[in-house]
C-alpha positions as CSV (number, residue, x, y, z in Angstrom):
1,X,102.5,86.1,62.7
2,X,105.2,85.9,64.2
3,X,106.5,89.1,65.0
4,X,102.3,89.3,66.5
5,X,102.6,86.6,68.9
6,X,105.7,88.2,70.5
7,X,104.5,91.5,70.9
8,X,101.4,89.8,73.1
9,X,103.7,88.6,75.9
10,X,105.5,92.6,75.7
11,X,101.5,94.2,76.1
12,X,101.2,92.0,78.6
13,X,104.2,93.1,80.6
14,X,103.1,97.1,79.7
15,X,99.6,96.8,81.2
16,X,101.0,95.4,84.7
17,X,103.4,98.5,84.7
18,X,103.2,100.6,88.5
19,X,105.1,103.6,86.8
20,X,106.9,104.1,89.2
21,X,104.2,106.3,90.9
22,X,104.6,105.6,94.9
23,X,102.9,107.2,98.1
24,X,105.0,110.1,99.9
25,X,105.5,109.7,103.3
26,X,104.0,112.9,103.6
27,X,100.9,111.8,101.7
28,X,100.3,108.8,104.2
29,X,98.6,111.3,106.7
30,X,96.5,112.2,103.4
31,X,93.0,110.6,103.1
32,X,90.9,110.0,100.6
33,X,86.9,110.8,100.7
34,X,85.0,109.5,98.2
35,X,81.4,110.5,99.0
36,X,81.4,112.3,101.7
37,X,80.8,115.6,102.9
38,X,84.0,118.1,103.2
39,X,81.5,121.4,103.4
40,X,82.8,121.4,107.2
41,X,86.9,121.3,105.8
42,X,88.7,124.3,104.9
43,X,89.2,124.0,100.9
44,X,93.6,124.4,99.6
45,X,92.2,124.4,95.9
46,X,92.0,121.7,93.6
47,X,95.0,119.3,92.0
48,X,94.5,117.8,88.5
49,X,96.9,114.8,88.1
50,X,97.0,112.9,84.9
51,X,99.1,108.8,84.2
52,X,99.0,107.6,81.1
53,X,96.2,105.2,80.0
54,X,97.1,103.3,77.3
55,X,99.8,101.8,76.0
56,X,99.8,102.3,72.3
57,X,97.1,101.3,71.5
58,X,96.5,99.1,75.1
59,X,94.5,100.6,77.3
60,X,95.7,99.5,80.9
61,X,94.0,98.6,83.7
62,X,91.1,100.5,84.6
63,X,91.9,99.8,88.3
64,X,95.8,100.4,88.5
65,X,94.8,104.1,86.7
66,X,92.9,105.1,89.3
67,X,95.2,104.2,91.7
68,X,97.9,106.0,90.6
69,X,95.9,109.1,90.3
70,X,94.3,108.7,93.8
71,X,98.4,108.2,94.7
72,X,99.4,111.3,92.9
73,X,96.4,113.9,94.0
74,X,97.5,112.5,97.8
75,X,101.0,113.8,96.9
76,X,99.7,116.9,95.4
77,X,97.5,117.4,98.4
78,X,100.7,117.1,100.7
79,X,102.7,119.4,99.4
80,X,99.8,121.9,100.0
81,X,99.4,120.7,103.4
82,X,96.2,119.5,102.4
83,X,95.1,116.1,105.2
84,X,91.7,115.2,103.1
85,X,91.7,114.9,98.8
86,X,87.9,114.1,97.1
87,X,88.2,113.7,93.8
88,X,86.1,116.1,92.0
89,X,84.9,114.0,88.9
90,X,85.5,110.5,87.0
91,X,88.5,109.6,85.6
92,X,89.0,110.9,81.6
93,X,91.4,110.1,79.4
94,X,94.0,109.2,81.7
95,X,93.6,112.9,83.6
96,X,90.8,113.2,87.2
97,X,90.5,116.4,89.1
98,X,90.7,116.7,93.3
99,X,89.9,118.6,95.4
100,X,92.1,119.6,98.6
101,X,91.2,119.8,102.3
102,X,92.3,120.6,105.6
103,X,89.6,119.3,107.3
104,X,91.5,118.6,111.2
105,X,89.1,117.6,113.6
106,X,86.2,117.8,111.3
107,X,87.4,114.6,109.1
108,X,84.2,113.4,107.1
109,X,83.6,109.8,107.3
110,X,84.8,107.5,104.6
111,X,81.2,106.2,103.7
112,X,79.3,104.2,105.7
113,X,77.8,105.9,108.7
114,X,78.9,104.9,111.9
115,X,81.1,102.2,110.9
116,X,84.9,102.1,111.3
117,X,87.5,103.6,108.8
118,X,86.8,100.8,105.4
119,X,88.5,100.9,102.2
120,X,87.5,103.6,99.7
121,X,84.9,102.5,97.0
122,X,84.2,103.5,93.6
123,X,82.0,105.5,92.5
124,X,79.8,102.4,91.5
125,X,79.6,101.1,94.9
126,X,81.1,97.4,93.4
127,X,84.8,96.6,93.9
128,X,87.0,97.9,97.0
129,X,90.5,99.8,96.8
130,X,93.5,99.4,99.2
131,X,96.7,100.9,98.8
132,X,99.5,99.0,97.2
133,X,103.4,99.1,99.0
134,X,105.5,98.9,96.2
């Protein structure tokens, strides 16, 4: 019983970790498009990024996993000289494919037509994500 009580705080602390994933300086210019049309952009390729989605038997927070996947996709796209990324599928087991695009002046809107740039929304549309400075 005593060992179980000691493991609970450790598990909670591990679930809160960001694992040191940070946005590179070059990736700050890479925009994430969740539902926009990228047909007018030049496709540079596809990147698949992965993070730990579980620590032992404990699942990590889904929002943190998704945020880290986005940061990693933007970092990889910047290395390809892309200015836009778009998820190609939902995350699965901590992995997610992204398309990397060079849109230049043809940058698609982030979602709502005619609206000012807004925080990105998840595929379900119920949550918003904001970049985290760490």
